[in-house]
C-alpha positions, 0 to 999 in steps of 0.5 A: 260737661265733664261731670255729665260725661263721667256719669254717662261713662259710668252708666255704660259701664254698669249696663255692660257689666249687668248685660254680661251677667245676664248673658252668663246666667242665660248661658248657664241656665241652658246648659243646666237644663240640658244636663237635667234633661239627660238626667231625667231620661237616664233615670227613667230608662235605666230601670226598664230592663228590671221592670220587664222581667217576670217573677219566674225570671227572678226565681231562677236568675243568677244575680251575677248575670243581671246588670250591676249584679244586685242581690235578689230577694223574693217574698213569695207571699207578696209576689214581690222581688227586691233588688239590692244594689251596692255600688262598691261590689265587684260585678263581672257583667260588662261595664258596671253602671253605678247603682246603689239602694233598692228597687222593689218589684211587686207583681199584681194580678188585677184580673184575668186579663190584666197584670201590673208590675209595680216598681218602687224605689228605696234610697236608690240612686244611679250615677249620683241621680236619686229617684223617689216614687212609684211606677206602674207597668201594665200588661193587657193579656191580648192574643193580638199583641201580648208584648205590649206594655204601658206605664203610668207614673205621677210625681216621680222625683229625680234628684241631682247630686246637689239635692235639687229635684225635678218632679215629673208625671208621664204616660208611656207605651212599650213594644217588647221583643223576645228571642228564645224566650228572653227579652231581646229589646224594646221600643218606647214612646211617651209623654211627660210633664212636671216641673224642673229644678227651678220650678218651671213647667217642663214638657217632653214630646216624642219625635221618634220612638226610642229603641233599646237592646238588651245586649247593650243594657247588659254592658251597662249602656242603658241608653236607647240606640235610636230615638228623639224627643222635644223638651219644652221648658216654660218661662211663662204661661205661653212662652217656652224654651225648646231643646231636643234630645237625640240618640246616636249609635255609632257602632255596636253599643257605642251610643251618644245622647245629644242635647241640642239647646235652644241657642244651637249649642250641643251637649253630648253625654255618654256612659263610659 
């Protein structure tokens, strides 16, 4: 009898220990997923400002007036702009967002009515997030809506500081706004899918359009002042864990990204 009791107690202890480990792993996984969602979003957002500028803009711009003050090199024959960032450089334009490496922008006129700005990364990172791949921003020259842009990309890699990568593909639409001929801001809406750092399928669906202000981007705050998304991370073919990402603008350019996890916990991210 005593032996049976000891065996039962030992079984309960083992089960309790395993259960604690499982809860701990689930808790850690959700927080890691929340961080990954923010990293993917930031990786996509921070280059918009550069992609929406024209070749003529880069021909005359002063590098010190650009976010993070990159060196600007232009290959006129290839209609290609290279922005070279150095995270150790002194930059006087507001809060400096840490960027390092190169962004290449090639301006391609596919026909009389359509043009593409092709963005490619070269050993590039922002806030310890590395990006690899190519993105195409398309403009259809339209009299009814000349400020509309679209973006398509496939197999873009977003690599975290531990060298774990997310691979994503997406389709986006943008509406740009200008003031005195300069980009004042833009709105975006789109979908993406791919796999997360653990190899699980990941899908993002928009809830409300994101809205960005150039005024904030120039201060190093590349987050949108508003917008929300639903992120699904699949555990199997039919079951997913759903998180949400919302942006809140407290005042001016004080913006918070709030990730609400599947279990109700909230992660808050800011660019200080």
